[in-house]
N, C-alpha and C positions, 0 to 999 in steps of 0.2 A: 606433325610440323606445323602445320596449319596455325595450331595455337602459338609457336615459338615466332610464328613471323612476325607476330603480333605484338610482342611483350615489349617491353620497354628497355629491360636489358638484355635482352638477347642478342645476338650475334650470327649469322647466317653462316652457315660451315659451306657450303656450297656456292662457288663460284656463279654456277649456272643459275641457280636459284636466285642468287641475289638479285643478276642481271634480268630474268626476266619477272620478279617482282617488280622490278623499279620501270622497267618498261610498261607492264598494266597499270601501274601507277600513273606513270605519264598520258599515259593514253585516256584513260577514265579522265584524269584532270585534264587535258584537253579538250576533250568531248567538251564536259562540265563548261570551260570556261571561254567553248567558242559561241556558244548563245549570247553570253557577254559582251563578245568581241563583235559581234555580227552587228547586236543593237548599237553599239559605239559606232561603228564605220556607217551605218546607215543614218544615223542621229549627227554624227559628223560632218558628214558630207553633206545634208541636207543644211546645216547649220553655216557651213562654209560659202555654200551656192547662196545663199538667202544673205549672209555677209559680202559676199560678191558684187551681189546687184544692187544693193541699200548703199554701199559705199562709194557707189560710182553714179549713183544718182545727183541731182543739180544742187542738192543742199551741200552736199558732201566732197564732190568732187575736185578735181582741179588742183590739189595740193600734194605735195611730197607724200605725206603720207599714206595718202590715197594708192596711190603706188605701190607703196611696201605691201601696206595691207592686202591690195589686189592680188599682188605674186605671194605673198603669204597664204592665202587664204587657197591656192592652186597647187601649192606645195602641198598644202597641209591635207588638200582634198585627193592629191598623189599618193601622200602616205598611206592615207586612211583606204585608196583602191588597192595598192599594193597588198594590205595588210587583208582586206577582202578576197584578193587573188590569191593568196598563199593559204587561206582558209578553207578557198573552194577547192583547191587543187588536190584533185583523186590521187595521180600518179608521183612517184616518187623518183620523178626522173632527176639527174643531179643537174641537167643546165637548166632546166627550170629553175629549180630551187636555187641556184647560185644565181641566176640572171633576177629572180625577185628579191633576193639577198641584196643583190648590188645596187637594183633598182629603189629600195626602200632605203637602204643609206644614203644614196644620191642625194634623195627628196628630203630626208631628214635633215642633211647637211645645210641644204639651201634653205631650209625653211627657218634652222637655230639660226643660222645667218644674217637672214634679214631681221628676225628678230632684234639680232646685236645692232646692227646697222641703225633700226629704228629707235633703240636706246641710246646711243650714239646722237641721232640726231636731233631725238628730243632734249638731250642733255645739251647741245649746243642751242639751240630753239630758244632756251628758258635762259642758259645763263648768258648768251649775247644775241640777242635779237636782230641787230645790226650784221652779225655774221651770218644769222639765218637766211636774212635777207638774200644773200649770196651761195650758201653754202646749200639749205633746204630747199632747195625748188623741184619742182616737176622734173627737168632735164637732168638733174644731178643725181636724183633716185633712179632715174631708168638707167643711166652711165655705172651706176652700185652696179645694178643687176645684172647688167652684162660683164663686169668684173665676177660677178660670183659664177656667170656662166662661161667666163672661160678657164676657170680654174677646176670645174668640175670631174677632168678627168684625173685630178690628181687625189682623188678620194680614194684612199688606201687603208690598212689596219692602221698605220701609224694616227692616220685623222682621229681616231678614234678618241686619241687621248685629248685632243683639241676638240671634239666634241662633247665629252663629258667635263672634263676641268677648268678650259681655258674659258669657254664660253659663259658657263655660270658665274665665274670671278669677275668678266668683263661685265656682264647685264647687273651684279650686285653693287658694283662699285659707279657704274653710271646713274643707275637708275638712284642709289643712293644719294649721289650728289644732285640730281635731278630734283628729287623731293626737298631736300636740304635750301636749294634755292628758290623754290615755288614758297616754302613758308616764310625763307628771309622777305621775299617779293612780297609778299601779303602782309606781312609786320610794316614794312617800308612805307608800302601805300598809305598803311590805316596811319601811321604816324604822321605822314605829311599829312594826311585829310586836316588832322586835328589841329597840327601846329597853324595851317595858314587855309583860314576857311574862305579867303579870298579865290584861292586856286578850286576850289572844293569841284567846280565843273568842268574845270582839267582834266583833274584826278578823275574822275567819274568817266569821262569818255576816254582816258589810258585803261581805265579798269574794262570799261565795255569793249574795247578794240582788241584786247589779250584775251578776253574772256574764252572765247571760241579755241585760240590756240591751248589754254588751259587744260578746258575740259577734254580735247583731245589728248592733251599731255597726259592728263589723269587717266585717262581709257587704256592708252598703250601702255603707261607705267604699270597698270594692273595685270596687263595682260602678260608684261616681263615678269613680274613677282609670280604671277601662277606658273612661269615654268618650273621656278625651284620646287614648287609643290608635288609637279608629275616625274619631275626627272631625278630628284636627291635619291629615291627607293633604288633607280636604276644605277645611280651612282654608286652606291653602296655595296649593291651587287655586282658590279663590274671590277670594283676592287678587291672584292673578295675570291672571286674567280681565279685572280695570279696568286693566291696561296690555299687551295682547296684543302680542307681537311682531309686528314689520313683514315680516319675512323671509319668502321664500317654499321653503324649504329643505322638500322635503316630508317626510323622514326625521324631521326636528324636530317638525313638524307631527303628524305621525304617533304621534313620543313624547309629546307632549303631552295629545293624544287617548287614547292608552293608559292613561296616570297619571292622566286625568279620571275614566274611567271606574273603574279600581280605586278610585279612592276614593271613589267609588257604592258598591262593592261592599263598600266599609269602613262606610260609613255604615247599611247593611242588616245588616252584623255586630252593629253596635252596638245594632239593635232585636231581636238573634235570639240573643245568648249571655248573655244576663242568667240565665237558668237555670241556664245552666253555672258562672258566677261564685257563685251561690248554693251549688251544692254545693261548691266548693272552697273556699268562705272560713268557710261555717258549720257549726257542728259538730251545730246543733238540726236543720237543712233536710235533712243527707243521712238521719239516723234518717227523720224525718217523710215524705221521699220514699219511702224502702224501704215503709215500712207502708204509704203509698198505694198502693205498684202491688202488694203484698200484698193488702191489701182487695178491690181490685176486680178481680185476678185471680181472687180466689175469687168475687167474685160472676158474673165471666164463664164459670167453670166450673159454677156452677148455672146460668145459665143456659143455657150449652149441653146440659147433660146433662138439662135439663128441657124444653127446649122444640126443641133441633135434634135431639136423640137419641131424643127422646118417640116412645113406638110405633114405634119402627124395627122390623125385621124381621132377625136376626142366623142365621147358620147353625149347622149342632152343633158343638161344640168339646169335646174330649178334659176330662174331668175331672182335676183335679191329683191327682195320686198321692204321699201324703207318708209317710215312714217311721213305722210304725208297729208295736205289736208283734203277737204273733201272731194273736191275737182281732181286732185292727184290720183287719189285711191279709185275714185269712176274711171278714171279714164285708163287704168293699169288694168282694173278688172275687166274691162272691155277687150283685153288684149289675151291670147293665148298665154299660160303661165310656166311655158317652156320656150326657152329658147330654139329658134331653128335651127334645124339641121343641115349643116352645107353639105352641098352633094362636092365629090372631088374634082369635075369641071366647073364649080364656081369659084373655088379657091385661087387666088390670085399670087402665082408662082413666080415671083419677080426671078429666081435662080434659072427659068425654063427658058430666058429671053435669050435671043442670041448675042444682044447687044452686051458688051461691058457695063454700060452705065447702070444697066438696072440691078448686079449685085446687092448693091448698098441701098436702096431704094427701099423709102418707108412708106408704103401707099396702103395700110391695112385699114385705113378711115373709109376709104372707098368699099368696103363690105356691108356699112351702115345702108347703102341703097337694095342690100339683097335682101335684108332682116324683114323680108313682104309679111310677115304676121302681124306686124305693128305698122299701124298709118304715121305715124309722126314720132320721132325720136328727136332726144337732145343730148348730146355728145359733150363729153368732160375728158379732156387730157388728165392723165394719172397726177399732173402735180399740181392742179387745182385743189381749191378750199373753198366748199361754199360756207359762206358764214351768215347767209339769211334766205327767206325764202323765197324760192324761184319757181312756182307752181304758174306764173303766167307765161311763162316759156312756151307750155302747152298750146298758148294761143297765137303765138306767131305765124307767119308762113314761112315758107322753104324758099330760098337759102337766108337764114338770119344769122350773121354773127358782128360782132364788134371791129370796128375799123382800128386797125394798124397803122405802124409808118411805113409810108411807101404807096397811099392809098388803096391798098389790101385788105381785105380780111382776115382776123388770125383765127384760124381754124381750132384753136385751143378749146372755144366753147361755140356752139351753131348749132341751130333747130334745122334738120331736115325730112324729109318728107319719102320713105321708103318706098320705091318702084322699082320692079324687076326692068322693066326697058329702061330706067334711067342707068340700071348697073350695068346691063348688057351693052348700052351705048358706051360707057366711061371704057370698059373694057375693050372694048372694039376699037376704041378711039387710042388709049394709050398702047396697045401692041400695033399698030399701024401708024404712030406718029414718030418722027424724028427729034422731036423737041427733049431737053430735059427736064422741064418743067422744075428747075432749080434742085433735082434729085429730092421731092418731096412732095406731100399731097396735098400742104395749103396751097401751092402754086399751080398746082393741076385743077384744084377745085374750083379758086378765081377764076382760070382762063378758061375752064367748063362754064360756069353758070355764068360768066361774060359772053361768050361767044356762041354758047351751041345751045344751050337748055332754052325751053321756054320760060321756066321761071326765073326772075331777075335777081339780083341781092338784094336783101334788107340789110339794113343796122340797127344792129344795137347798140344799148346806150352803154356806155363803159363802165359803167358799174358793174356789169354781167359779166367782165372779164378786166377786171382792173390787173394790170403787168405789175409784178410787185416790185422790178429796179425801176419803175417811171416815180419815183421819189422825190425830185427835185420840182414838187410843189410849192408855192407859198402857203399853202392852204392843206398842207398834207392830211395833216388829223381829221379835217373835215372829208378830204376825199376819201381818206381810210375807211369813216363811220359811214359814210353811204354808198360802199363795194358791196355786192351781193355776192361776188364769185371772186376770190383772188389765184393769180396766174403767175405760179414760182417759174417764169419762162427761163432759159438760159443753161449755161452747163450745171451752176451750182444750185443743189436743192436742199430743203429744210435737213433732210435726213442725211446728207452729206457730211456733216460736220461732226466730228466725235468729242471735238475741244473747242474752245473758243478763241483762242490766238490762230484762227486760220486764215490765210494771205487773201482768200477769196470772201472772207465775211462783211466785212464794211462795204464791200464794194457791189455785192450782188444781191443782197439780203438785208432788209431793216429790220433793227432789232427787234421791236413790237410785233411786226408780223409772225418773224421765228419763233416768239413766245406763244403766239395764238394759236399756230400750227401746231407748235409742242403740247399744249393742252388739249387742245380738239384731239390729238394723236393718243394722248393718256387716255380719254374720256372714252373713245370708240375701242382702244386694247383693253379696257376694264370692261366694257358691254360685251364685247366677246367672249373675253374669259368667263363671264358672269353665266352667260348662255350659253357656253358649252359649243 
């Protein structure tokens, strides 16, 4: 009997065996496809969340399309979450099953009608720019969302026809008209520029002013056209279900079941792949996404180092031996080759203070005076770059640093003498003081060596701490050539730039300094790889 059930020309005689075979096949198929559906749900929710964050950032927000894309991402995520809940539901409770089905249809209805409104809005914006200023606004978009929400209770079975038939037709007509209008406008602007060269600048300004809207239109039209790619199989299966075949060829029935389940997966892809189409079709969305990843990765690094690695104990490690002159090598040879082991009682625990002002403080430089195995120390900020020999700094007295704006010294580069007495006095003074010291160690060090310490402040020449954004000199080339240490102070660092057209590029970092840093970075990276 088992061989007959899998024969292409066989017909099962027993209705019970026929039903059981179909149930077993459906169960096995659902189990296999559940892994694919789970991946689509997770991938789609993540993509929609990223799109939700990126589209509401400063370069892209404050447009009517931003409102539509935001709501569409929310409803698409809701559809995927409900699909995931349906996969995870182990009980066969009819109430739970009906509730999930109703909510899924509800969210799908909203997401698809938002796509319809987007297509119509883009059509108006491309065909009549003057009408777009009146109708394609943020307030109009929000009113459209309220109109959809007010009709949510009308979702019944009769709406299935509208959902699968009227929407694709409406989208297809409006998007084809939008594409046609975009092509006509491009041709008209090109011909006008060729005929009238005197108005070339005006035409170029018109093109630049409409470029953002054109890019946004292309992105949204691409998303709309992808709707047909994923919903057409479902439409075909929906129509075929009204007139099911009466034959009992089990292989054909299994084939229909398989195609029906595949159409469901394609419908899920319709809600899960919008972020991919945004990145592919939009020239503005891609850089905004890269910048978003960069900004949030920086915040995660700060969180990780401040709260996860906070107050963590480390084993002693070898100090870095850089190639120095004879004086520098002799000086290091007299020191211990191991970094000192910080005991817990000497760790500067800013979060253990009672006042809230200490939570965001960065007083790590004060630990230098606790390195008692070294008689003299040279501190360099991580955003500094040594371009000439600086061994003569070992001969400088404490405290030696370059003068900064405001009559204080900049502690990005300074010479210090490690003394446990000085370190303990600093810790005691900070814990007992109510002053904020501008929430950083530079202000504290300036105040301490001016008012408390027996050592006075000595001033290094500016060549030892040349600030990168102090480039408004008449003889900048000569100043740059004399610099021994370049300090990339400020929020923008050389490693922060993934591409040249960055908004902070020319304002904060001079181009020659950036390429000098990049060249040194490549040399150091190559040396590290060679030495393993």
